[in-house]
C-alpha positions in Angstrom: -0.1 0.0 0.0 1.3 3.4 -1.0 1.3 6.1 1.7 -0.6 9.0 0.2 0.3 12.4 1.3 -2.6 14.7 1.7 -2.5 16.8 -1.4 -3.3 20.4 -1.0 -1.8 23.3 -2.9 -0.7 25.1 0.3 1.1 22.2 1.5 3.8 21.7 -1.1 4.6 25.0 -2.7 3.2 28.5 -1.7 1.3 30.1 -4.5 3.6 33.2 -4.6 6.6 30.8 -5.1 4.7 29.1 -8.0 3.9 32.4 -9.6 7.3 33.9 -9.4 9.0 30.6 -10.8 10.3 30.7 -14.3 9.1 27.3 -15.0 7.5 24.2 -13.3 8.5 23.2 -9.7 8.4 19.5 -8.7 8.4 18.0 -5.3 9.0 14.3 -4.8 7.0 12.5 -2.1 9.0 9.9 -0.2 7.6 6.8 1.5 8.4 5.0 4.7 11.1 3.1 2.9 12.9 6.3 1.8 12.0 5.7 -1.8 9.6 7.9 -4.0 5.9 7.1 -3.8 4.6 10.2 -5.8 5.1 13.8 -6.9 3.6 17.1 -7.2 4.3 19.5 -10.1 3.1 23.1 -10.0 3.4 26.1 -12.4 1.9 29.2 -13.6 -0.5 28.8 -16.6 -1.0 31.7 -19.0 -4.8 31.2 -19.0 -7.8 32.2 -17.0 -9.2 29.8 -14.2 -12.2 28.9 -16.3 -10.3 27.7 -19.2 -7.9 25.6 -17.1 -10.9 24.2 -15.2 -12.5 23.0 -18.5 -9.3 21.3 -19.5 -9.0 19.5 -16.2 -12.6 18.7 -16.1 -12.4 17.1 -19.4 -11.3 13.7 -18.1 -12.3 11.9 -21.4 -10.1 14.2 -23.4 -7.0 13.3 -21.3 -6.3 10.3 -23.6 -5.7 12.7 -26.6 -3.5 15.0 -24.4 -1.3 12.6 -22.2 1.5 10.4 -23.4 0.9 6.7 -22.8 -3.0 7.1 -22.2 -4.5 5.0 -25.0 -8.1 5.5 -24.2 -10.5 6.3 -21.4 -14.0 4.8 -20.9 -16.4 6.8 -18.7 -19.4 5.2 -16.6 -20.9 8.0 -14.7 -18.5 9.1 -11.9 -16.1 6.2 -12.8 -13.5 6.0 -15.6 -11.3 3.2 -16.9 -8.0 4.3 -18.3 -6.0 2.2 -20.6 -2.4 2.8 -20.9 0.3 1.6 -23.3 4.0 1.5 -22.3 5.9 1.0 -25.6 9.5 -0.1 -25.8 11.1 -1.0 -29.2 9.3 -4.1 -30.3 7.4 -4.6 -27.0 4.6 -2.8 -25.3 2.9 -3.4 -22.1 -0.7 -2.5 -21.5 -2.2 -1.6 -18.2 -5.7 -0.4 -17.2 -7.1 1.1 -14.1 -10.5 2.2 -12.9 -10.8 5.5 -10.9 -13.6 7.4 -9.2 -13.8 11.0 -10.3 -14.2 13.5 -7.4 -15.1 17.1 -8.2 -14.0 19.5 -5.5 -16.3 22.5 -6.3 -14.5 23.9 -9.4 -11.2 23.8 -7.6 -9.9 20.3 -8.1 -10.4 17.1 -9.7 -9.3 14.0 -8.1 -9.1 10.5 -9.7 -8.9 8.0 -6.9 -8.0 4.3 -7.4 -10.8 1.7 -7.6 -9.1 -1.4 -9.2 -6.5 -2.3 -11.8 -2.9 -1.4 -12.4 -1.1 0.6 -11.1 -2.6 0.0 -7.7 -3.4 2.7 -5.3 -3.3 5.4 -7.8 -4.4 8.9 -6.9 -4.2 11.9 -9.5 -5.3 15.4 -8.4 -5.3 18.5 -10.4 -5.9 21.7 -8.5 -6.3 25.2 -9.6 -5.3 28.3 -7.6 -5.9 31.8 -8.4 -2.9 33.8 -9.6 -2.4 37.5 -8.9 -4.0 38.4 -12.4 -7.1 36.9 -13.8 -5.4 36.0 -17.0 -3.3 33.5 -15.3 -3.8 30.4 -13.0 -1.7 28.2 -10.9 -2.0 24.5 -11.4 -0.9 21.8 -9.0 -0.8 18.3 -10.2 -0.1 15.4 -7.9 0.1 11.7 -8.6 0.8 8.6 -6.2 0.8 4.9 -7.1 2.4 1.7 -6.3 5.1 1.5 -8.9 5.8 -2.1 -8.2 2.2 -3.1 -9.2 3.0 -2.3 -13.0 3.4 -5.9 -14.2 6.3 -8.0 -15.6 8.0 -5.3 -17.9 8.0 -2.5 -15.4 9.1 -4.9 -12.6 12.0 -6.1 -14.8 13.3 -2.6 -15.6 12.8 -1.5 -11.9 14.9 -4.5 -10.8 17.7 -3.9 -13.1 17.5 -0.2 -13.0 16.3 0.9 -9.7 17.2 4.6 -10.5 14.1 4.7 -12.9 11.9 4.6 -9.8 13.1 8.2 -9.0 12.0 9.5 -12.5 8.7 7.8 -12.8 6.8 10.1 -10.4 8.3 13.5 -11.3 7.9 12.8 -15.0 4.4 11.6 -14.5 3.3 14.5 -12.6 5.1 16.8 -15.1 3.5 15.2 -18.2 0.1 15.5 -16.7 0.5 19.1 -15.7 2.2 20.2 -19.0 -0.6 18.4 -21.0 -3.1 20.7 -19.2 -0.9 23.8 -19.7 -0.6 23.2 -23.4 -4.4 22.7 -23.9 -5.2 25.7 -21.7 -2.7 28.0 -23.3 -3.6 27.0 -26.9 
């Protein structure tokens, strides 16, 4: 079971820090074993809050925006996400089901129900910037990296350093896909 850190914007980076930063900020969450279990990425988006909200609220559209996401099937407040991890001639497929939790036009949380990776939580939270034409976006992801099946376990066993890049890379990719869509 992955230790999930409470994910709120003010806990990781102060909004003033995100607003002043020249690019993204990334924080890696460490588990009880001292290894990474998740990450939070934050940055200023050059788009008003309502436009950023429309993008993060469009869970179905994530498959078109996010690398590795092959398709998403919605069923009410639940969604099944199909991932494809390609490597040369081989590819591994994963699927997970999440519950979509809407936090009053402030955040969308996708919380693990079943599948791989286990214990997945993705949270996208918008915070007001000092000007209405900008927004601050915080994206957090946590999951059990060792639940990803044979191919991922093989690479993690032989290259444990990969574990340190999985979470920041995932958080950044999710956040940057929102930034690109909102700023387009």
